[in-house]
N, C-alpha and C positions, 0 to 999 in steps of 0.2 A: 444606515440611519443610526444616529447616536441616541442612546436612551439613558435615562437618569437612574442611578443606583438609589434604592430605598432599603436601608438596612443591608441584609445579605441577598436581596433580590433586586430586580430591575423593573421599571415600568413596563418594559416589553414582556416580562414574564407574568406580571401581576395586573397588567392593564388591558385596555381596549384600543385597538387601532381604528382611527377615524380619518376621514377626509372631508373637507368643506366643499359643499356643492351648492350651486344656485340654479334653480329651475328657471328656464327662459331668461337667464342673465339678469334676474331682478329678484327683489324680495329678500327675506332674511336668509342667512347662510344655514343650510341644513347639513348635519353631520351624517355620513353614511359609512358603512363598512366597505373599505376599498378592496377587500379580499386580497388576492395576490397580484392584482393588476399594477403595472407600472404606469404612472401618470404624472403630469406636471401641470402647474397652474396655466389655465387657458385651454386645456384639452377638453374635448367633448367626451362624455360617457353616457351609457344607457343605464338608467337607475330604476329601481322598484319604487312605485308610488301607490297610493290608495286606489287610484283609478287605472293602474296598469303601468306598463313600461313607458318611460319618457326620456327624452334626450336632455342633458343638462351640461353645465360647464364646471370644471374644477376651479375653485377660487383659493384654496389653501392646500398645501402639500399633506400627504398622509403622515400621521404621527401617532404616538401612543399617549394615552392619558390614563390616569389611575381609574380602575373600574369602580363605578358607583353602584352600590347594592340596590336591588329592586328596580333599577332602570330597565325599561322595556328593550328588547333586542333592537339593534340598529337595522334599518332597511339596507339592502345591499346594492353596490354597483354590480350590475348584471354582466356587463361586457363592455368592450371598447367598440366604438362605432365603425362601420365599414364605409367605404367611399359612397356606396349607395345610400346609406343613412344620411350622410352629409348632404348629398344631392337632394334627398327627400326633404331635408330641413329647409333648404333654399326654396324648393317648390312650395312648401307650406307657408313660408313667409310671403310669397307672392299671392297665394290664395287668401291669406289673412288680410292683406292690404286691400284686395279686391272686395272681400266680404265686408270689411269695415266701410268702404265707400258706398257699397250697395245698401247696407243696413242704414247708414245715415240718410241716404236718399229716401228709403222707404219710411223711415221715422218721420221725415219732413212731409212726405206725401200724405201720410195718415194723421198728421198733426198730433203725434204723441208727445206728451210733456216729459221727455226723458233725454238723457245725454249718454251717448255711447262712449265708453272709456277704452275698451280694448277687445280684441278678438283673438281667440286661441284655438288653433287646429291641432287636435291631439296627435301624438306621434303614431298611434295605430290607425289614424284616419277614420276613426269611428264616430267622433263627435266634433262639432264646432261650437265653442262656448263664446257667447257675447256678454261682456260685462258692461253694465250701465248703472247710472245713478238717476234718482228721481226723488221728488219731494213727497210722493205718496205712492200707493200701490197702482200699478199700471196693468190694464188689460191688454196684453200683447199677443193674444191668440192669433189674430189675423196677421200680425208681423211674423210670427213663427211660421205660418203657412207660406208667406212670401219667401222666407229664407229657405224653408225645406224644399220648395219647388225648384229653386235655383241651385241649391247645393245638396247633393245626394249623400247626406250624412245626418246623423242625429243632431238636432238643434237644441241648444240649451241657452236660455237667457237668465243671467244671474244679476240681481240687484245688489249693489254694494253701497256702503256708506261713503260719506265725503272723504274721511280719512283713509279708508281702504282704497278709494279711487286714487288718492295721492300715492299710496304705497305701490299700486300697480303701475302708475305712470312713471314714478321715481323722479329724480331731479336733484337739485342742489338747494340747500338752505341759505339764509343770509350769512351764515358763518363760512360759506364757501365749500362745505363738505356735503357728501351725499346725504339725502334725507334719512333721519334716524329710523323712520318707519320702514324704509326700503333697505335697511342694512342689518339692524340687530333687534329692533323691537318686535316682540312676539305678541304683545297685548297693548292696547291703548289705555293708559291710566288717566283718570280725571285730572284736568288742568284748570285752574281758576285764576281770575284777576288778582285775588288776594295773594296767591303765590308770587305773582310778579311784583306786587307792591311790597311784600315782605323782603324782596331782594333789591328794593330801590330801583326797579326798572322804570323807564319812561313809559307811561301808559299811552302808547301810540299804536293804534291797530296795525299800521303798516309794519312797525318794527317788532311787534310781538306775535304776529300771525304767521303761520306757515303757508306752504303752497296750497293747502286744502282750504285756507280761509279761516281755520280754527286756531286757537292759541297753540303756540309751538310746544311740542311735547317736552323739549329740553328744559322748559321753565320748571317742570316738576323734578328734574334730576337733582338739583342742588338745594331744593327747598327743604328747610329744616336742618341742613348740615351744620350751620353755624350754631343753632341751638344745641345740637348734639355735642359739638366741640366745647361749648360753654359748660 
């Protein structure tokens, strides 16, 4: 691996080795410590997360960056997956699809005003997480009982906002590129109609709204740049 010289040292000597990882093939790229594992883009790896070990995919090759003071230590790539791990991932995908269909049916039967977005079966098989959106707080206690009776795992229901729902589902924007929220945005900044008017954009809801139905996040990217240049 080539490294850049910085004075009499190198980034390899003075820097931090990172690898870009995406959990569940979506969301923002998270940087991990690859340790000494050999990996290439597209490979699966087992990584450390706040809730335990998870399987993830490599999206950028290991490389060195200059060390940034006071940054918290990177979480680590724990190991490379075995054939059994990959087979388990496929089984989990089948269970998630079944759980999604079952949950949607139970939501309809109980008349709950909520929309199921995604289902996640954790790698350790200890939890099944159901992500949903709703306009208000939902009493889903009976729904949890339904799910717990069918699936012998801890059941969690997590309500997410409209924009977070779009991040989870991912997709492509009007520009033809993957959604910003599903690739690099870590926080949602306020976006206003005034920002669009300042850029002489056509105020057409269809053209300035994202997949979530809210104003596109990219409207805020270039707002104020011309003033700064002037």
